[in-house]
VEXDREN-2710 file (C-alpha; in Angstrom, 1 decimal):
% VEXDREN-2710
k/r/px/py/pz
1/UNK/97.3/31.6/77.5
2/UNK/96.7/28.2/76.5
3/UNK/96.0/25.8/80.3
4/UNK/99.0/23.0/79.1
5/UNK/101.4/26.3/78.9
6/UNK/100.0/27.8/82.4
7/UNK/100.2/24.3/84.1
8/UNK/104.0/23.8/83.1
9/UNK/104.6/27.5/83.9
10/UNK/103.0/26.8/87.6
11/UNK/105.0/23.0/88.0
12/UNK/108.5/23.6/86.8
13/UNK/109.3/25.8/89.3
14/UNK/108.0/23.2/91.9
15/UNK/109.8/20.2/90.2
16/UNK/112.8/22.1/90.1
17/UNK/112.6/22.7/94.0
18/UNK/111.6/19.4/94.4
19/UNK/114.9/18.1/92.9
20/UNK/117.1/21.1/94.8
21/UNK/115.5/19.8/97.9
22/UNK/116.2/15.4/97.0
23/UNK/120.3/16.6/96.2
24/UNK/120.8/18.4/99.2
25/UNK/118.7/15.3/101.1
26/UNK/121.6/13.4/99.3
27/UNK/124.5/15.3/100.1
28/UNK/123.7/15.0/103.8
29/UNK/124.1/11.7/103.4
30/UNK/126.3/10.9/100.7
31/UNK/129.4/10.1/103.5
32/UNK/126.8/7.1/104.5
33/UNK/126.0/6.1/101.4
34/UNK/130.1/5.8/100.3
35/UNK/130.9/4.3/103.8
36/UNK/128.0/2.0/103.4
37/UNK/129.5/1.0/99.7
38/UNK/133.1/0.3/101.3
39/UNK/130.9/-2.0/103.8
40/UNK/129.7/-3.7/100.9
41/UNK/132.9/-4.6/98.5
42/UNK/134.9/-5.2/101.7
43/UNK/132.8/-7.7/102.5
44/UNK/133.1/-9.3/99.0
45/UNK/137.0/-8.9/99.4
46/UNK/136.8/-6.3/96.7
47/UNK/139.9/-4.1/98.8
48/UNK/140.8/-1.5/96.5
49/UNK/136.7/-0.5/95.5
50/UNK/136.4/-0.4/99.4
51/UNK/139.2/1.4/100.0
52/UNK/137.9/4.3/97.4
53/UNK/134.8/4.5/98.9
54/UNK/136.1/4.7/102.2
55/UNK/138.5/7.4/101.8
56/UNK/135.5/9.4/99.4
57/UNK/133.6/9.0/102.8
58/UNK/136.3/10.1/104.9
59/UNK/136.6/13.2/102.7
60/UNK/133.3/14.2/102.8
61/UNK/133.4/13.4/106.7
62/UNK/136.4/15.9/107.7
63/UNK/134.7/18.6/105.5
64/UNK/131.8/18.1/108.3
65/UNK/133.8/18.0/110.7
66/UNK/132.6/15.2/112.3
67/UNK/135.1/13.3/114.7
68/UNK/133.0/10.4/115.7
69/UNK/132.6/9.9/111.7
70/UNK/135.9/10.6/110.9
71/UNK/137.2/8.0/113.8
72/UNK/134.1/5.4/112.1
73/UNK/135.8/5.2/108.8
74/UNK/139.5/5.5/109.6
75/UNK/139.0/2.3/111.4
76/UNK/137.1/1.4/108.5
77/UNK/140.2/2.3/106.4
78/UNK/142.6/0.8/108.5
79/UNK/141.4/-2.3/108.8
80/UNK/140.5/-2.6/105.0
81/UNK/144.7/-1.8/104.6
82/UNK/145.3/-4.6/106.7
83/UNK/143.4/-7.0/105.5
84/UNK/144.5/-6.7/101.9
85/UNK/147.9/-7.1/102.8
86/UNK/147.3/-10.0/104.3
END
């Protein structure tokens, strides 16, 4: 068997596992990323985009069932709606 084939056979499962772990890590912080993208859009005055990010963060946080994070996101949504309507 060619050395390249053996190397690919051994390396590919390791690469796949690395990608699976990276995907899992991103899933763990996905709500955090959406929350902060929303804050950035809010700071830029882009209220509708901010709300879209906050609602996505809220959706994820409701599944996680973390009341503190849910409350934080709900406060951000309420503040954004208030600013958007002024």
